[in-house]
Structure formats: structure tokens, C-alpha cells
VOTI-624379 format. One line per field, with one value per residue (C-alpha): residue in three letters; y, z, x negated; residue number from 1; chain. Coordinates in steps of 0.02 Angstrom, whole numbers, plus 50000, padded with zeros to 5 digits. Layout:
N
gumi: [Ala ...];
v: [Y ...];
w: [Z ...];
u: [X ...];
drenza: [NUM ...];
kevo: [A ...];
end
This chain:
258
gumi: [Met Ser Ser Ser Thr Ser Arg Ile Ala Phe Val Thr Gly Ala Ser Lys Gly Val Gly Arg Gly Ile Ala Tyr Gly Leu Ala Asp Ala Gly Trp Asp Val Ala Ile Asn Tyr Asn Ser Asp Val Ala Gly Ala Glu Glu Thr Lys Ala Glu Ile Glu Lys Arg Gly Gln Arg Ser Leu Ile Leu Pro Gly Asn Val Gly Val Lys Ala Asp Val Glu Arg Met Ile Ala Ala Val Lys Glu Glu Phe Gly Arg Leu Asp Cys Leu Val Asn Asn Ala Gly Arg Gln Thr Trp Ala Pro Leu Leu Glu Leu Lys Glu Glu Asp Trp Asp Asn Thr Ile Asn Thr Asn Leu Lys Gly Ser Phe Leu Cys Thr Gln Ile Ala Ala Arg Leu Met Val Glu Gln Gly Asp Gly Gly Ser Ile Ile Asn Ile Gly Ser Gly Ala Asn Lys His Pro Phe Leu Asn Leu Ile Asp Tyr Cys Ala Ser Lys Gly Gly Ile Asp Gln Leu Thr Gln Val Cys Ala Cys Glu Leu Gly Glu His Lys Ile Arg Val Asn Cys Val Ala Pro Gly Ala Ile Glu Ile Glu Arg Thr Arg Glu Glu Ser Pro Asn Tyr Ala Glu Thr Trp Gly Ala Ile Thr Pro Leu Gly Arg Val Gly Gln Val Glu Asp Val Ala Asn Ala Val Val Phe Phe Ala Ser Asp Glu Ala Glu Phe Thr Thr Gly Gln Thr Leu Tyr Val Asp Gly Gly Leu Trp Thr Lys Ala Gln Trp Pro Tyr Glu Gly Ala];
v: [50006 50164 50307 50391 50259 50215 50227 50315 50258 50335 50222 50305 50266 50209 50271 50099 49915 49858 50016 50043 49860 49895 50070 49947 49808 49936 50011 49856 49817 49985 50111 50289 50314 50435 50393 50491 50495 50564 50591 50466 50605 50510 50361 50415 50491 50301 50239 50368 50348 50160 50190 50306 50167 50073 50175 50245 50414 50458 50598 50632 50691 50727 50730 50656 50560 50591 50763 50819 50962 50879 50727 50861 50953 50790 50720 50901 50871 50715 50783 50919 50811 50669 50727 50586 50457 50279 50174 50217 50108 50154 50086 50202 50136 50120 50020 50029 49881 49917 49815 49903 49957 50050 50109 50292 50397 50496 50332 50278 50426 50423 50236 50265 50434 50367 50198 50224 50400 50398 50259 50359 50519 50469 50355 50491 50626 50504 50430 50603 50628 50468 50502 50662 50558 50439 50283 50203 50152 50045 50073 49945 49957 49872 49748 49621 49465 49575 49619 49469 49407 49484 49521 49556 49721 49784 49849 49997 49927 49786 49918 50027 49872 49803 49971 49952 49777 49854 49997 49914 49826 49993 50089 49937 49954 50147 50188 50037 50115 50238 50065 50100 49949 49938 49785 49742 49651 49589 49530 49395 49392 49481 49519 49695 49822 49846 49672 49621 49759 49684 49513 49436 49258 49345 49241 49078 49111 49142 49031 48887 48926 48973 48823 48868 48867 49038 49210 49323 49464 49626 49555 49437 49580 49682 49541 49539 49734 49748 49615 49714 49864 49779 49740 49570 49600 49714 49610 49594 49707 49734 49569 49537 49427 49362 49326 49243 49078 49011 49073 49169 48994 48888 48999 48979 49140 49252 49288 49320 49341 49240];
w: [50012 49942 50085 49963 50018 50188 50323 50486 50658 50814 50946 51112 51189 51028 51073 51139 51181 51124 51068 50943 50886 50871 50759 50650 50622 50575 50441 50384 50338 50255 50390 50405 50600 50706 50882 51031 51180 51336 51387 51262 51101 51035 51044 50964 50827 50789 50803 50663 50539 50537 50507 50361 50286 50264 50142 50247 50335 50519 50654 50815 50957 51123 51259 51402 51386 51572 51530 51421 51334 51274 51193 51106 51034 50976 50899 50809 50741 50687 50595 50517 50470 50379 50369 50456 50598 50575 50727 50882 50989 51185 51221 51350 51526 51684 51826 52022 52096 52289 52417 52453 52625 52553 52373 52365 52326 52198 52105 52113 52044 51892 51844 51838 51735 51623 51594 51636 51609 51470 51372 51420 51355 51205 51152 51190 51095 50956 50936 50928 50771 50703 50742 50644 50493 50479 50415 50577 50658 50754 50953 51026 51206 51259 51414 51519 51621 51747 51668 51752 51870 52038 52037 52200 52242 52074 52131 52044 51885 51918 51956 51790 51680 51771 51715 51550 51508 51558 51467 51307 51331 51377 51242 51112 51163 51160 50990 50895 50818 50735 50674 50785 50843 51019 51075 51184 51154 51324 51308 51404 51447 51311 51303 51293 51344 51512 51553 51499 51611 51760 51742 51638 51620 51578 51416 51497 51648 51558 51419 51534 51601 51454 51357 51191 51265 51217 51283 51177 51050 51007 50842 50928 50992 50828 50737 50847 50843 50645 50652 50753 50650 50482 50386 50440 50615 50551 50658 50814 50943 51144 51147 51236 51152 51279 51159 51291 51226 51358 51482 51593 51555 51649 51770 51961 52049 52149 52069 52186 52048 51942];
u: [49988 49916 49918 50055 50162 50110 50227 50176 50116 50084 49976 49942 49777 49699 49524 49475 49525 49682 49754 49600 49622 49817 49788 49641 49794 49928 49793 49756 49939 49947 50000 49946 49897 49887 49792 49816 49665 49659 49485 49377 49343 49203 49304 49440 49323 49264 49442 49492 49331 49372 49552 49491 49373 49512 49597 49730 49752 49731 49758 49688 49800 49715 49847 49917 50072 50141 50157 50314 50242 50090 50211 50317 50153 50081 50242 50281 50082 50113 50279 50175 50029 50121 50317 50389 50381 50399 50324 50279 50162 50153 49995 49902 49888 49792 49780 49713 49653 49706 49808 50002 49928 49766 49842 49836 49987 49892 49840 50018 50069 49958 49986 50173 50177 50033 50113 50296 50344 50226 50331 50479 50436 50346 50507 50627 50541 50488 50658 50744 50639 50677 50859 50835 50747 50903 50832 50787 50596 50514 50453 50347 50302 50137 50178 50085 50117 50152 50313 50394 50246 50172 49976 49929 49821 49896 50073 50073 50024 50161 50293 50261 50256 50417 50490 50424 50536 50698 50653 50648 50798 50904 50819 50862 51045 51050 50954 51020 51162 51027 50927 50803 50718 50621 50524 50370 50235 50153 49966 49885 49695 49620 49437 49402 49255 49357 49377 49199 49148 49250 49183 49034 49110 49285 49313 49256 49356 49512 49503 49489 49653 49736 49839 49777 49580 49522 49536 49642 49558 49643 49685 49800 49904 49878 49943 50121 50131 50127 50260 50375 50334 50355 50531 50508 50562 50726 50849 50745 50775 50765 50633 50482 50330 50216 50055 49950 49906 50027 49938 50101 50193 50067 50022 50069 50115 50076 49904 49775 49624 49520];
drenza: [1 2 3 4 5 6 7 8 9 10 11 12 13 14 15 16 17 18 19 20 21 22 23 24 25 26 27 28 29 30 31 32 33 34 35 36 37 38 39 40 41 42 43 44 45 46 47 48 49 50 51 52 53 54 55 56 57 58 59 60 61 62 63 64 65 66 67 68 69 70 71 72 73 74 75 76 77 78 79 80 81 82 83 84 85 86 87 88 89 90 91 92 93 94 95 96 97 98 99 100 101 102 103 104 105 106 107 108 109 110 111 112 113 114 115 116 117 118 119 120 121 122 123 124 125 126 127 128 129 130 131 132 133 134 135 136 137 138 139 140 141 142 143 144 145 146 147 148 149 150 151 152 153 154 155 156 157 158 159 160 161 162 163 164 165 166 167 168 169 170 171 172 173 174 175 176 177 178 179 180 181 182 183 184 185 186 187 188 189 190 191 192 193 194 195 196 197 198 199 200 201 202 203 204 205 206 207 208 209 210 211 212 213 214 215 216 217 218 219 220 221 222 223 224 225 226 227 228 229 230 231 232 233 234 235 236 237 238 239 240 241 242 243 244 245 246 247 248 249 250 251 252 253 254 255 256 257 258];
kevo: [A A A A A A A A A A A A A A A A A A A A A A A A A A A A A A A A A A A A A A A A A A A A A A A A A A A A A A A A A A A A A A A A A A A A A A A A A A A A A A A A A A A A A A A A A A A A A A A A A A A A A A A A A A A A A A A A A A A A A A A A A A A A A A A A A A A A A A A A A A A A A A A A A A A A A A A A A A A A A A A A A A A A A A A A A A A A A A A A A A A A A A A A A A A A A A A A A A A A A A A A A A A A A A A A A A A A A A A A A A A A A A A A A A A A A A A A A A A A A A A A A A A A A A A A A A A A A A A A A A];
end
């Protein structure tokens, strides 16, 4: 698909990790991609350059997804640059490793504001543009095993991802009349820069307990997002797809750490 006929996607938190992989996957499928970052400008520039190497247009949008004015500015910039928006991917996220009794209020607020409020604001403002366009669209939230399983010492993250699960379903029902589909991709153990730093043996540890026998890669998540964004998923909405190699099916909970 040439750039003149490309559809337009906006991916939050796309300067590295899963978000970057999603941006690359969409570009490979012929999408032009607006990429959001909050602090990693060098990473965002690298993502943009790689998308353009793939023959697609790209736009860097700095901003905090938990701030309404930032989201309004970014969505307006997408419209100005590309003329429309066809797909939103709510990927930006953060977490705090701390038990309930020690978690700081500001860390709770930062996680909820980024993961849950950010997904709400981006969905609301992007959906208004899609309604105005009048020909539907796709919104894809990035969840986690924490959508349904309790992870000890990650209460802020679990609360936000559980909220995203319900946000997905309610938005799917309310936006269906406008032909806007809302789905969720919930990754399992995915090997990225952050997880390798947290655990040098991350791939071996998680691959050993994943039924398919390996750790996930960003391409696995990207493939699911590309499907939900595509016309092949035009009758699929309100769903959560666990891209986890069977991990969350097998695992016994509550999880206490690998």
C-alpha cells in the first residue's frame, strides 16, 4: 500500500519496547504512523526513521497521555498532518514495584493517570474525530495478564489494567453504532529492553514456564494489533486477545514473582 492510500494510526508510548514494535508492524502493513513519546525523544526519532525506511510517513508527537490538553493537541496534529485518523493504539504505560502498604500516593496517581486515564482521554478524543469522519475506525488497548490476574507488589498496575479491560468493553458497546471497534491485546511475558534489564535471564525464566516454550517478542504483539486494526476484524469488538503463549492459562495465582 503506497503512502497516498495508507490509513493512519496513532500509537502512544512508541519510542521503545512494545509500542515501537507495534509501530513497525503497522508500518509493515502499510499504515502511516504518528508516534507519541513522553520523555525519550531519541527513541521516538529512531522509531520515526525506521518507519520512513519502510516507506511510510511518520509524525513525532511529544506529550503526556494523562493530560487532556496534550491529547487534544496530539490528535489535532494528526488531523492536520494526515487529514484523518483510522486507528488508535493505547500502549503508553508505567508501573511501580511496591507492596500495598508501601506504595506512594504519587506513584499510584502517575500509573493510573498514564495507563487508565490516558487510555480514556485518548479514546474519547480520538473517537470524536472518528465519529466526525463518519466511516468508523479501530481502537486497540494494550492490556496485560493483570487484566484478570493479581500480581503482588503491582497493585497500581493491576488496578489500571483491570480498568482497561472494562473500558474496552464499555467503549465497544457505546461506539459500535459509529462503526468504531474497540479491542484489547493483552501480552504475556515479552522480551524488551526493560524486561532484559530487570532480569538478565528473562527469556529463559519465562520461556520455561510458557506452554509454547518461548518468551514473547514485540512482533507477536504487533501481529495481533495489526489484525484488530485491519478489515479482517471488522466484526470483532469488545474482545481481549491474550498474546501469551498460553502463560495466563497455565499459571497459578496469585503471582509472587519469577
